Structures are given as structure tokens and as C-alpha cells.
N, C-alpha and C positions, 0 to 999 in steps of 0.2 A: 401304635401307642395311646392310650387312651386319655384323654383330657379329666383333671381333677373337677370335681363338681362344682367347685367357688369358679375353677377357671372357666368352666364351661357358660355359668350363669354370666358370668362378664362377659363374655364372648356375645351371649344372646342379648345382654343390654346394650353392646355397643352396634348391633345390626341394627336393632329397634331406635338406638339414637342416630343412627346414620340415616334412615328411613325418613324419621321424622326432620330432621336438620337438611333434608334435599330438598322434602317438600315445602317447608317452612321457607326455605330459601329462594325455593322458583316463585312462591307467592310476595315476598318481599323485594323482589327485583322489580315487579312492576308498580310498587309505590312509591313514591316522593317521600325524599328522608322527612318530612314534617308531617307526614298523612298520619290521622288518628288511628286508622287503621293497624297501623305498623303494632302498637302496641296488644290490640285486641290479637292479633297473631300469634304474638309471641306470649301470650297467655293460653291461647286455645292449642297451641304445639310444645306446652311442657308436656313431657311424657304422661304424668300422671292423670291429668285432663283429658288429652288426647286417646289414651286407652280406656278410659272411663266413656267418652263419648262413643267410641267406636265400640264397645263391648255392648252399647245399646241401640246403636244402627244397625248392627250387625243382623237383627232381625228382621230388616229391612230388606233384604237381599236373600237368594238361595243357590248354594253350588248344587248345580243338575248336570247328570249327562243324557239326559232325555228329557225333552220341555215340551210344553203345550202350546206355548205362543206361533211357534211357525205355524201349527195346524190352522189356527185362525187366532187375530190378534186380540179380539175381544173374548176369548174363552179363560175362564176363572177356577179350573179344575187342578188337580193336583201334576206336577213336575217331579221328575225322580232323580237321584242319585245314585248310582250302581257301579262299584268298581267293576271294570271289565274282565278281570281274571275271576269273581266271585260267578260270571254268568256261565251257565252251560256252555260247552264248547257244541257248535254244532258244524256241519259241514259247508253249509250258507254264509256267504259273509255276513259280518255282524257287528256288532259292539265288543263282542266276545273276543274278535280279532286283533282288538288294538293293545293288549296284554296292559305289562304293567305301564306303558309309557303312552300318555294321553293327556289331552287340555280339557277340563273339567270347564264347563259353561257356568254364567252367573246369570237369574234373572231376577227382576225387583227394580228396587229403585236406585237408578244410574246414578242420581248423587251420592250411593252410600259404595259406589266400587272401588273407592281408595281401601276401603276396610278388608276387601277382597286381595286387593294387590299388598296390603300388609298381611293377609294369611299366604300369601303366596312367597314371601320372603323365606330364604331357605337358609340354613345352617348343618354344615357337613353332609349334604345332599338331602337333606327332611326339609320339607315345610312346615312353616308355624302351623298352619292347618292340621297337618299329620301328629306332629308336637300335639296341639290340643286335644283332639281327638283322645290322643293314649293318655294324655294328663301327665305329659311332663313334668317333673318336679324341678327341674331348672328353669324350663320355661315360665311356669309360676312364680318363682323366687326374679326373675328378669320382668315380669309383669307389675307386679306389687309385693312389697317387703310384708305386706299383713297376706296371711296364709288363706282366710276367708276372703278377701278380695280378688286373690290370686286364682282361687277356686271356681269363684262365680264368673271370673272374666273368660278363664277357660272354657267353661261349659258353654260361656254364651257362644265363643268361637266355633267349638267344634259344633253347635248346632247349625253352622251353616250349610252342612250337608245334611242336615235332616230335611224330613217334608214337614211341610207346613199345615199344623191340624190333621184335619182326617183326608184319607184319598177319598178324592170325588173328580169324579167328571164333568161336562157341562154342556149346554144345550149346543152349544158352538162348537164342541169338541165333535170328530168322528168316532164313530162306535160301529162295530161289527158284529152278527151274528156268527161264530165259526161251530161247525157241525162237530160232534165229538162223538155222537152215536150211530148208528148204521141206519135211523130210520129219519129220512129228512122231513117225516111229518111231524113226529113227536117233538113237539116246542121245547120238552125238558131237555132234547138231546142237543142242546147247542152253549156253549158260553159265550157271554157276552163282552168281546174285546174293546179296548179304548185305546188305539195306538197312539203312541207319543214320537215324537220328532226325534231322531238319534242325533242330538247334537254335536258330540264329541267323535264320531262317526263320519259326520258330516265334514267337519273341520279338517279331519284328515285328510278324505278326500280331496277336499280343496287344496289342500295344502300341496298333495301329488300331481295334482293337475297344474297347480302354479310351478311348482318345479319342472313337470315334463315339457310344459308349454313355453315358459319364459326363462327358465333357470340358463344361469351360463354354460353349466354342463350339456344340456339339451341344445342348446344353441350351437355350441361345437360340434356336437353328433350331428346336429342338421347340417350345418357347414362342410363335415367330412363327408354326409352322405351327397350334398351336391356335387363334392369335388371327385366322387367316387373315391375315397378314402376310406381307410379302417377306423373306426373308432371303439373303447370298450365300453362305451355306454349305448343301450338301443335308442332309439328312436321311438316314442311313442305317440299315436296319432288319435284324436277323439271326434271322430267324424258326425255330425249333426249334434254337435252339444247346443243345448240350451241354457240359460239362464233366468231362473227366476228371481226377481226381487221380492227381498222381504222387509217389510218395516217402512217401505215407500222412502221419503226422505230422512226418516230417525230411526235406520235399522237398530241404535240402540235400544229403542223399546220394545224391542223382541228379545236381544239377549247381547252380553258381552262380546260373545264370539261371531254372534252377526254383526254385530258393530265391524269386529277387526276385517269381518269379509265386506266391508262396506254393503252388505244385503245379499250378496251374490251366494245363489243356492245352484251350485252345479247339477244339470239332469242329465245322465247320459242317458245315448237313445234306447230304447228298449225295442227296438225293431231288428229283426233278422237281416245281417250285413247283405246288401242287394250294391256289389262296388258298380255303379253306374256314374261315376265323376263327369260332372259336364266337362266338353272341350274348353280349356282356358287358352284365350288368345291375348297376344298382346295389343295393346291399343293403339290402334292406328287409323291416320286418316279421319281422324277426329279434332276439333281444337279444344276438346275441353273433355276430362274423362269422366263427367257427369254425362255426358250424350253418351256412354255405353252404360254407366251407372243405371241413370234412369229408367230404362227397360228391363233390368231384372225384377220377378214376380213378386219377390216381397217389397221392393221399393215402390213398386206401381199401388199394391193393395195397400201399405200402410201409410203414403202419400193421398190417397182417396181416403182411408180413413182419417186423417187429421184433416182435410178438407172439409168432409162431410161435420165433423164435431166442432170445428170454428162456424161452418155455415149455420149450424143450429143454433146458433147464438146463447152461447150456456151461460150461466152467470157469473158475474166476475169477481170471482173470488179465490181462496188458497186452493183448494180440492180443483178448479179447472186449472188452474197454471200448474197443477202438478200434474194432472192426465195430460195437458199438452206437453209437457216437458219429459214426458215419459215415450209419448211417440215418436218425438223428435229426437231424443236418446235411441231408440230402437231404429230409426232410420240411419243414424252415426252409427249404430253396433254392425249394420249391413254394409255400411262404405268398409268398416274396418274389415269383415268377412272380403268384402270384393277387392280389398286392399291385399288380404293375407292369399288370396287365392293369385292374383296376379303375380307376385314377388315368387310364386314357385316358380315361373316362367327361367329359363337361364338369363343370368345377368347380363346386362348389356344391350337388350333386345330392342331399348329406345333406340339404339345407334341407327335403325332403319330409318331411309329418308323419307320413309311416308311417316314416321312419328312426329306429329305437330305438336304434342303437348307443351306447355309451359313449363320453363325449368322447373317449379317447385314441385310440379305433379310429377314429371319425369323424377326428380328425386326421391318424391313418396313412393312411386311404383317400382322404381326400377332402383335397386340399392347402388349400382354403379354407373347409372345412367346420367345424372349431372352432379353439379357441384353446387351444394346449397347449405346456407346455414341451417340447422335446427329451427332457429325461432322463424325465420323468412318462410321455411318448408311450411310449418304449422302455421304462421300467418296467413299465408297463402290459401292451403288448404280450407283453413275455419272462413276465409273470406268468400272463397267460391262456392263452398258448401252453403252459406247462410245466401248468397246470391240466387242459387240454384233454387234453394225452397222458397225465397219469396217468387220466382218464376213460377213454380207448380202450384201455387196457393194464391196469385196474383188475381187470376181468372176464376172467379168472380169477387175474391176477397180484397180488401185494398189494404197491399201491404206496402210500406215503406220503410224508413231507415230506422226505426225504433224496431220494427221486428228483425230485419236485418242485423243491426246490433246485438239483440239479443240469442238470435241464434248464432251469431259469431262467437260471441262468448260461451256459450255452452259446446259449441264443438271445438273451441281452442280446449278448456278445461278436459275435455275428455280425449282430445289427441295428446295434452302434455301428461296425463295420466299413463295413457298407454306407451308413451317416451321411456315414461320412469320405470315400467314392468315390460321394456325390451317387446312390444307388440309389434313394432316395425323396426326395420333397419336401414342404415344408412350405407 
């Protein structure tokens, strides 16, 4: 049963009012009752004032499905918004495969992302952005009783998906000469391509990998496989998966979806499959798992790289701190990989009399090996990692309590994030 236009306008106004009220209340809760900023906020979040400001600020951001920033953070060329259904279908995997269900990304001024959240609001399954693009009369009436103002605001909001200025590339962007003629010596027989990053497709791949690796259904399927039991969900593995970090410590500077992924860009192995998995052995006859972990090739390479970098006495600035922390995070990633490999062993292996690991390390590596609270396990592992890393760097570098506390904090934060994502089990 269709809604009468006037009733639909009221519903749209209600959605707008709820959105503004929620955002206003969230800001007011952080202020004291006598804070003069409260009156400023109350004025700012009056519907007419906020919508007028939003229509002005929407020009600072752009909705995209293909972005340039991930190619190079300093590139200033065009990014594009293309509905996947509008793209020509081809046999290869591409953005066209997303169909009608996809996540649009946003690039531009991160301070204007609240406008994008507003345009993502939905009514009867339709986003405000799609209604603005169509020039929906009821949305216009909900925005402003003045038809001219309503039309101007809808045009401004609809421009979110439009390219900014003329199409252009940039010296920092990649460009490829693609042959279209039969004579490779003919300079006119090439098209110059400027590839863009398919951010909407990348986000779908990321969501799929996260679900296959850490989702509850995937975990249940792996448990069934360990127990040699049937499960209706297949187990998907991604060997040699690499993670590329985009944006460093500020992934929001690349795009909104990149920020939601914490800068993680998953790279699938593009090598022919050679199934020669290393033999995974229980961690026995050692007092710490780090006595085994330290001999992994990647670990030795990363530790040596970090030691050489610190020995070079780099400038004491933000760039140095970020580079140092990136190298330490790579070592922690190797520790998580080592943990995942050992956890593929049959549970209970730590019951062997030759297992001399401390209780928290047993709980970390063997889900049924020891009783330890998650907090004790994470704190113990973070301390062990910090001690081990100090030991790796102490000769010839002066490593002390300050460095130990920093490594421990960095490790604890990563371990807690891994716990939230189900990266290890107890």
C-alpha cells in the first residue's frame, strides 16, 4: 500500500530529525550543563541551519567506487563513481561482479563525513543520496519548505557522486601504455591507461576474507573439520596472504572504507600453488616459545632490519617513530602467524611431559592446554614479547625499561584486537 505524499514527507522529516537529534545528544553528553558550547550546538543542529551547512560542505567530499589515493597518497587526479551494474560484464573478476549491492567509498575532507552519513540514511529501502539524484519531490519538501532552497540542496547532495572538475591524472599516478594496434612500433597504436584502485571491490573482498577467517560460521566449520565431522559450510583458506597498509597511522586520509579496514589491503598470493607446507611441530623442550620463534627466517630478517634502522641513529621525529612501530608490528604479525600454525596441531599436545612452556604461553598456543584468563594470557604474552625484543636489540643498542614498556603496550593492543576478531582461541 503506497504512502500518501504528505505522509511520506512527514516520514522523511522524521528520519532527518532523528538523525540530527542523535548526533546532537551525543555531543551534548560530553559537555557540562553550564558549558556555553551547548547553546552553540543547539543552534548548529537546528534542521534548517544544519542542512544549509551540509549542502555547503558536501562539496568537500566525493562518493567513489574507484579512487586514486591508494595508488599514491599525494596524487591529485580524478576518482570515479560508477554503479557496478553500469559496467560491461566480462569473464574476469571485476567491480561489475558486485551487482546492485555494494559499498560506495568517500574521499576528501574527513571532517565532512557526517554529511555522507546523512546521505546514507534510508527510507523505504532507498538512500537519501539516491532520492536526491532522482530529484525526489518529497525529499525536497522534507529538506525545506522553500522550493528553490530544496532544489539547490538536492542538487548539492546529488553532486556527491559526480567527479570534481575535469578528468585528470597526476605525475604520482600510475599510467600504462596499452597496445590496441597490431604494430608495437607504431606509437599511435596505444591507449594510455590510468588505473584506479577499485575500492568498492576491495572492500567486498576484505569483508569476505574477514568472514572466512574469523566469522562464527567459519570457526564452527573449522572445529567440525578438526573433529572429523560434517559441516554445511566449506572451510576457505588463503595461504600466503599479505596485508598492505594504506595511509599509515591515518588511514582515514585515504578514504572512509580504508579507515573502516584500519588501512588493511589484503593481497592474495598470485603464485602458482605449490603445496609444500613446512612441518609444524609442537613447541617442546624449551622454556619459552620465543626460543623457537626467533629462528624463523622472516623473524630474523625483520629483527635485523629493525636493529640496523635503530643503529643508524635516525632523527627523533614522528616519521622515525612510525617506521619503528611498523617494523615491530610486522614482528607481531609474524608471531600471530606462528601462533596460527601451531594451533593447527591436535589440541592437547602441550600435555606432553617435554612441554616446559609457562602456563600463559601454553594457553596461547594450545586452546585446551591450560586454564588461564584472557587478560593474564595477553599480559603475559605482551611482556614476553617485549623482553624478547629488548634482548634482540640490546647488543649493541641500549634497551631498557622505557623500550620494554613501549613494546609491551604495542603488543597488548594488537593481541586485544586479535581477541576481538577471533584470531586465536582458548
